[in-house]
C-alpha positions in Angstrom: -13.3 24.4 -7.9 -10.4 26.7 -9.3 -7.2 24.7 -9.5 -3.6 26.0 -8.9 -0.2 25.4 -10.8 2.5 26.0 -8.1 6.2 24.9 -8.7 5.6 22.8 -11.8 2.6 21.2 -9.8 -1.1 20.6 -10.5 -2.9 20.7 -7.2 -6.4 21.5 -5.9 -5.7 24.3 -3.5 -2.5 25.6 -2.2 -4.4 27.2 0.7 -4.9 24.0 2.4 -1.2 23.7 3.0 -1.3 24.7 6.7 -3.7 22.0 7.8 -1.6 19.5 5.7 1.4 20.5 7.5 -0.1 19.8 10.8 -0.9 16.3 9.6 2.7 15.7 8.5 4.3 16.9 11.9 2.0 14.5 13.6 3.1 11.5 12.0 6.8 12.6 12.1 6.5 12.4 15.7 5.6 8.7 15.4 8.2 7.7 12.9 11.6 7.6 14.9 13.3 5.3 12.2 12.8 7.7 9.5 13.7 10.5 11.6 17.2 9.0 12.2 17.6 8.3 8.6 16.7 11.8 7.8 19.5 13.2 10.0 22.1 10.7 8.1 20.6 11.9 4.7 21.1 15.5 5.7 24.5 14.9 6.5 25.7 12.6 3.5 23.1 13.9 0.7 23.1 10.7 -1.0 20.5 11.8 -3.5 22.4 15.2 -4.5 21.6 16.3 -7.9 19.0 13.3 -8.6 15.4 13.5 -9.5 13.0 11.0 -7.7 9.3 10.2 -8.7 7.2 8.9 -5.7 3.8 7.4 -6.7 2.2 6.3 -3.3 -1.1 7.1 -1.5 -0.6 10.7 -1.0 -1.2 11.2 2.8 0.7 12.4 5.7 3.3 9.3 6.2 4.0 9.4 2.4 4.4 12.9 2.7 7.1 12.6 5.3 8.8 9.9 3.3 9.1 12.4 0.4 10.5 15.2 2.9 13.2 12.6 4.1 14.2 11.9 0.5 14.3 15.5 -0.1 16.4 16.1 2.8 19.1 13.7 1.1 19.4 16.2 -1.6 16.9 15.1 -4.2 14.4 17.0 -6.0 11.2 15.3 -5.3 7.8 14.9 -7.4 5.0 12.9 -6.0 1.8 11.5 -7.8 -0.9 9.5 -6.4 -1.4 5.8 -6.6 -5.1 5.9 -5.9 -7.3 9.0 -6.5 -9.5 8.3 -3.5 -6.6 8.2 -1.0 -5.2 11.6 -1.8 -5.5 14.1 0.8 -5.4 17.6 -0.9 -4.2 19.4 2.2 -1.2 17.1 2.5 -0.5 17.6 -1.2 -0.5 21.3 -0.8 1.9 21.3 2.3 4.5 19.2 0.1 4.2 21.9 -2.7 4.5 24.7 -0.1 7.8 22.8 1.0 9.2 22.7 -2.5 8.2 19.2 -3.5 6.5 19.0 -6.9 2.8 17.4 -7.0 0.3 16.2 -9.7 -2.8 14.9 -7.7 -6.0 15.5 -6.2 -8.7 13.6 -4.5 -11.3 12.2 -6.7 -9.5 12.4 -10.0 -11.0 10.8 -13.0 -9.4 8.0 -14.7 -8.4 10.5 -17.3 -7.0 13.0 -14.9 -5.1 10.1 -12.9 -3.5 8.9 -16.1 -2.6 12.8 -17.0 -1.0 13.3 -13.5 1.3 10.1 -14.0 2.4 11.5 -17.2 3.1 15.1 -15.7 5.1 13.5 -13.0 7.2 11.4 -15.4 7.8 14.6 -17.5 10.0 15.4 -14.6 12.5 12.9 -16.1 13.3 10.8 -12.7 16.5 9.3 -12.0 14.8 6.7 -9.5 11.3 6.2 -8.8 9.2 4.5 -5.9 6.2 2.8 -7.4 2.9 1.3 -5.6 1.2 -1.4 -7.8 3.3 -0.8 -10.8 1.5 2.2 -12.2 4.7 4.2 -13.0 6.6 1.3 -14.2 3.8 0.4 -16.5 3.4 3.7 -17.8 7.1 4.2 -18.7 7.4 0.7 -20.4 4.1 1.0 -22.6 3.7 4.9 -23.2 7.1 6.7 -22.2 9.9 4.4 -23.4 12.2 7.3 -23.8 12.6 7.5 -20.1 13.9 3.7 -19.8 17.6 5.0 -20.3 16.9 8.0 -17.8 15.6 5.7 -14.8 18.4 4.2 -12.9 16.3 2.0 -10.8 13.5 2.2 -8.2 11.6 0.3 -5.5 8.1 -1.2 -5.3 5.8 -1.0 -2.5 3.1 -3.8 -3.0 2.9 -7.5 -3.7 0.5 -6.6 -6.7 3.4 -4.5 -8.0 6.1 -7.2 -7.5 4.0 -9.8 -9.3 3.9 -7.3 -12.3 7.4 -6.7 -12.0 8.5 -10.2 -12.0 6.2 -11.1 -14.8 8.1 -8.3 -16.8 11.5 -9.7 -15.9 10.5 -13.2 -17.0 9.3 -11.8 -20.4 12.5 -9.8 -20.8 10.5 -6.7 -20.7 11.8 -5.0 -17.6 13.9 -1.8 -18.6 15.7 -0.9 -15.2 16.4 -2.6 -12.0 13.6 -2.5 -9.2 13.8 -3.5 -5.4 10.9 -5.5 -4.2 10.2 -3.7 -0.9 7.2 -5.8 0.1 9.3 -8.9 0.2 11.3 -7.5 3.1 10.8 -9.3 6.5 10.3 -5.7 8.2 7.7 -5.0 5.5 5.4 -8.0 5.0 5.6 -9.3 8.7 4.7 -5.9 10.2 3.0 -3.7 7.4 1.2 -6.3 5.7 -0.2 -8.1 8.9 -0.6 -5.4 11.5 -0.9 -2.4 9.5 -3.5 -3.8 7.0 -5.3 -5.5 9.8 -5.7 -2.4 11.8 -6.4 0.1 9.0 -8.9 -2.1 7.1 -11.2 -2.3 9.9 -10.7 1.3 10.9 -11.8 2.1 7.4 -14.9 -0.1 7.5 -15.9 0.7 10.9 -15.4 4.7 10.6 -17.5 4.4 7.2 -20.4 2.3 8.3 -20.6 3.1 12.0 -21.6 -0.5 12.5 -20.6 -3.3 15.1 -18.4 -6.1 13.9 -18.9 -8.3 17.3 -21.2 -11.1 16.5 -21.0 -10.8 12.9 -19.7 -13.2 10.4 -16.7 -11.9 8.3 -15.4 -13.5 5.1 -11.8 -12.8 4.3 -10.8 -13.7 0.9 -7.2 -14.3 0.6 -4.9 -15.8 3.5 -1.6 -14.1 2.8 0.2 -11.9 5.2 -2.4 -9.0 4.6 -5.5 -11.6 4.8 -4.0 -12.9 8.2 -4.1 -9.5 9.6 -7.6 -8.9 8.5 -8.6 -12.2 9.9 -6.8 -11.7 13.1 -8.2 -8.5 13.9 -11.8 -9.5 12.9 -11.5 -12.2 15.5 -10.2 -9.8 18.0 -13.3 -7.5 17.4 -15.7 -10.5 18.2 -16.5 -11.5 14.7 -16.9 -15.1 13.4 -14.3 -15.4 10.6 -14.5 -17.5 7.3 -11.3 -17.7 5.1 -11.8 -18.2 1.2 -8.5 -19.4 -0.4 -7.3 -21.2 -3.6 -3.9 -22.2 -2.1 -4.3 -25.6 -0.1 -1.2 -24.9 2.1 -2.6 -21.4 3.2 -6.2 -22.9 3.4 -4.7 -25.6 6.0 -3.0 -22.5 7.9 -6.2 -20.7 8.2 -8.0 -23.7 9.5 -5.2 -24.2 12.2 -5.4 -20.6 13.1 -9.1 -21.4 14.2 -10.8 -20.0 11.2 -13.6 -21.8 9.1 -12.4 -22.5 5.6 -14.8 -22.9 2.6 -15.4 -21.8 -1.1 -16.7 -18.4 -1.6 -20.0 -19.6 -3.1 -20.6 -21.3 0.2 -19.4 -18.2 2.5 -21.4 -15.9 0.4 -24.6 -17.0 1.9 -23.1 -16.4 5.6 -21.3 -13.3 5.4 -22.2 -9.9 6.9 -18.7 -8.2 5.8 -16.7 -9.5 2.9 -13.2 -8.3 2.6 -11.1 -9.3 -0.3 -7.3 -9.2 -0.1 -5.9 -11.4 -3.0 -4.4 -9.2 -5.7 -6.7 -11.0 -8.4 -9.8 -10.1 -10.2 -13.4 -11.3 -9.9 -12.9 -12.9 -6.3 -16.7 -11.9 -5.6 -18.8 -12.0 -8.7 -22.4 -12.5 -9.8 -23.1 -16.0 -8.6 -22.2 -14.7 -5.1 -24.0 -11.7 -5.2 -27.2 -13.7 -5.9 -27.0 -15.7 -2.7 -25.9 -13.0 -0.5 -28.0 -12.0 2.5 -29.7 -8.5 2.8 -27.5 -5.9 3.9 -24.2 -7.6 3.2 -21.2 -5.2 3.1 -18.4 -5.6 0.7 -15.1 -4.0 0.9 -11.6 -4.5 -0.8 -8.1 -4.2 0.5 -6.4 -5.4 -2.6 -4.5 -2.9 -4.6 -6.8 -2.4 -7.8 -10.6 -2.3 -7.7 -11.3 -5.5 -9.5 -11.5 -8.1 -6.8 -15.3 -7.0 -6.4 -16.8 -7.3 -9.9 -18.6 -4.0 -10.0 -19.8 -4.8 -13.4 -21.8 -7.8 -12.3 -23.1 -6.0 -9.1 -24.4 -3.1 -11.3 -26.2 -5.4 -14.0 -28.0 -7.3 -10.8 -29.2 -3.7 -9.3 -32.6 -2.4 -10.2 -31.4 0.8 -8.2 -28.2 2.4 -6.8 -27.6 5.3 -4.5 -25.2 6.8 -2.4 -26.3 6.1 1.4 -23.3 7.6 3.4 -20.1 8.8 2.3 -18.0 5.9 0.6 -21.2 3.5 0.9 -23.0 2.8 -2.4 -26.3 0.8 -2.1 -27.2 -1.7 -4.7 -30.8 -2.8 -4.4 -31.5 -6.1 -6.5 -34.7 -7.1 -8.0 -35.8 -9.3 -5.0 -35.4 -6.2 -2.6 -32.2 -7.4 -1.1 -29.6 -4.6 -0.5 -25.9 -5.0 -0.8 -23.4 -2.2 0.1 -20.0 -1.5 -1.6 -17.5 0.7 0.2 -15.1 3.2 -1.3 -16.1 2.2 -5.0 -14.4 -1.1 -4.3 -10.9 0.4 -3.9 -8.5 0.1 -1.2 -10.9 0.5 1.9 -8.1 1.4 4.4 -6.9 4.3 2.4 -10.3 5.3 0.3 -12.2 5.4 3.5 -9.6 6.0 6.2 -6.1 7.2 6.7 -4.2 4.1 5.9 -1.7 2.2 8.2 -0.6 3.5 11.6 2.5 6.0 11.5 4.4 3.5 13.5 4.0 0.7 11.0 4.6 2.9 8.0 7.8 4.1 9.6 9.3 0.7 9.1 8.2 0.3 5.5 9.1 3.7 4.5 12.6 3.4 6.0 13.1 0.4 3.8 12.0 2.5 0.6 14.5 5.1 1.7 17.3 2.5 2.4 16.4 0.8 -1.0 16.7 4.1 -3.0 20.1 4.7 -0.8 21.5 1.4 -2.0 20.6 2.2 -5.6 21.9 5.6 -5.5 25.3 4.7 -3.8 26.2 1.8 -6.0 29.6 2.0 -7.5 28.4 0.2 -10.8 25.0 0.1 -12.4 23.0 -2.9 -11.4 22.1 -5.4 -13.9 18.4 -5.1 -15.0 16.2 -7.4 -12.6 14.0 -7.6 -9.6 16.2 -7.5 -6.5 15.3 -8.3 -2.7 15.8 -5.5 0.0 19.4 -6.0 0.8 19.5 -8.0 4.0 21.5 -5.2 5.9 18.7 -2.7 5.2 16.1 -4.9 6.5 18.5 -5.6 9.7 19.1 -2.0 10.1 15.3 -1.2 10.3 14.6 -3.9 12.9 17.7 -2.7 15.0 16.5 1.1 14.7 13.1 0.1 15.7 14.2 -1.9 18.6 16.3 1.2 19.7 13.4 3.6 19.3 11.3 1.1 21.6 14.2 1.2 24.1 14.4 -2.6 23.8 17.6 -4.7 23.8 18.2 -8.3 22.7 21.1 -10.7 23.4 24.2 -11.3 21.3 25.8 -14.5 20.5 29.1 -15.1 21.9 31.8 -16.2 19.5 31.7 -19.7 20.9 28.1 -19.9 20.2 28.6 -18.6 16.7 31.3 -21.5 16.2 28.9 -24.1 17.5 25.9 -23.1 15.0 28.5 -23.0 12.1 30.2 -26.2 12.8 28.5 -29.5 12.0 30.9 -31.6 14.1 29.5 -30.6 17.5 26.6 -32.4 18.8 
């Protein structure tokens, strides 16, 4: 397929822009918090004269975040954080709207790496990252940009783990805000967004019933809680595998079975990994799985299901449906891997609902706003989202829902802050 280079962009087909624009308009109608911030940014222009590179899953909701940042006066370039989640029509619509882009669906590892470098050639003042690929590339291969970048925000648990390791080792070169750790992010995006979008991706890909099946969820963080909760709601029997004793107790008290993966592997019909670690499901687990078991990953990188072990055990492989690869083992059993072991909710679906990403992307926008409006440059470290920004998103969301809450009286505030009162 012929490629187009438009407005310092490398994309697949600019002619797809009209259908991509329709997708963006649809989510815009369901993102009231971002809509309010856009109005404010258009008045204030907090990013005027600044360059921003956004590395996220390039679908409609991300596209609208990029447009909101652009409305604040920034020049914006986007690049994919996952080659299978890129929607070429949405990317084309962004380019038509004056936003640079370097991405296409199904990019090879080499193309993916090249796209990141092309985006960084834009020489950003600020970045929004997902999983740490921008930050990692800057620090390993593009160190001349460290003094150019004034700060950024990170979307994911995985990315924050990498950032904190860099900070601890004295290797972080500019301040970063840990958006994933904001309450309005992990309580809603990770739990309700992941819970719904993972099962949306699995069900639309397999067209199989979940009720009556046994689902094994690896990891009981906020994302794992959401995946397990929705599986239970769909009528599945749920097993949780954990390495954290506290989280394992929580899963048990929430009504789920808890056991090691080697035991759960013999029982599961669906397996979903949500840990952020590698080799969560590997050779010894594949060897005891039942025929027809379906494997999916909802962690950031495609390392949680060990694909090398799976290939080594397989006598034959084939694609049986879009985003489903069959691995036929020597004894005749068949195991099925969804979306190449990449994020199933985005590689095989449309990702989190717009109403959920409205809150998360509002936090991204406000984090970028906090960085851009600082009177003095921040010391280099990983920062939490400002509490005022977290609370602002919560209040705007309630307002959009038409909900009101109570206020404390001065007497009540005094009571809560005074140890003398009984």
